[in-house]
N, C-alpha and C positions, 0 to 999 in steps of 0.2 A: 861132359865137363863144361861148366860155365866159364865164360871169359872172366879174366881178372878185372875187377872194377877200377876205374880211375877215381881219384878224389872228386873231381868235377862231376862225374856221372852218378854219384851216390846221392840219394834223397832220403829224407826222414821217412821211416816206415818201410824202407826196402828190407826184404826178407832174405836171409842167408839160406842157401839150399840145405834141407835137413840132411843129417848124417846119422846112420844107424851103425853102432859099434857092438859087435858080439862081445860079451864079457866071458873070457876064458880063464882057466886056471893059470895059463902061461902069462896072460896079460896082468892079472892081479898079482901073482907071485913075482913075476919079472919086474913089474913096475915098482913093487916094494923094495926089492933087492937093488934095482938100479938107483933108487933114491936113498939107499942106505937106511931103510926103515925095516929093522929086523924084528919088529913086534910079531910074535908068533901067529896072531890072528890073521895076518896077511899072507902066510905061506904054509902054515901047519894046520891041516884039517882037524886033527884031534884037539889041538889047543883052541881053535876057533869054537869047536863044539863045547869044550869045557867052559867057554865064556858065554854059552847059551846061543851061539850063532849056528845056523844050519850049514854054513860053509865058510871058507875063507872070504874075506871082504876087502874091497879096494881101499887103498889109502888116499888121503887128500892130495898128495903130491902127484900121484898118477892121474887123478881126476883133473888137477890143475894142468898137467901136460896135455891131456886130451882136449881140454877147452882151448888151450893155446893153439894146438894143431888145427882145430876146427876153424878158428878165426883167421889164423895166418894162411891157411890154404885158400880161404875165401879172398882175403885181402891181397895176396900175392907178394912177390919179392920187393916191390917198391915201397911197401908199408912196413912200419915197425911197431911192435907192441909198446905202448906207453904205460898201461896199468892193467891189472887183472885182479878183480875182487870177486871171490866166490863164497858161497855158503852151501854146506852139505845138508842133505836130507836123508832119504832112504838109502840103505847100503846097496852097493853093486856087488852081486854074487855071480860066480860062474854059472853059465847056462842061461843067463838073461841077456837082454839087449838094451843098451842105452841109446836113446834117440835124442840127438842134439838139434836144437833149433834156436834161431835168434833173429833179431831185427835191429835196424839202425834207429836208435832212440835219441841221438843228439849229433849235431854236425857243427863244427866250429871252423869258420874260415880263418880266424886269426892264427891258429896253429896247425891248420890243415889236418884236423883230426875228426874222427867219428867215434861215438860210443855205441857198442853193441850190447843190448840186453839179451841174455840167453838163458836157456834152461836145458837140462838133460834129464829125461825121464826114463824109468824102467818099469817093469810090471808092477812094482810096489808103489809107484808114484814118483815124486820129484827127487832125483838124486842130487842135482846141483842146480843152483841158480846164481846169477850174478851179472856183472858188467865187465866189459873189456874195452879199453880205449886204444885205438889204432891211429897212428900218425903217418902221413905221407910226406916225403921230402919236398 
């Protein structure tokens, strides 16, 4: 486990440690239900197949939560999420792995914040890309 960075110790270009997340039925369906997204394609295999999908697929709110977890685990308890902007690409299906990576793309002394540019890829390509701004007190 890497030590939690301090704002002063962060530099442009610093890389976050990569994180591999196995995509499971429980993660996809549980994430959808926890976010009150009852669209059948997120928890019902036959409904997903009727839509032309090979399996149930992850919803954007679950992806959003996984991105938040990734950045907050790196930043530690002294930092607070200021903004999160993501865009989805290829679906996350059970049986695959999403690999998250990111780097520091901006640092602002005025508000003690950094921006992380990140991506999450699976076997089909880019699942998520975006930016997250984190602020230290």
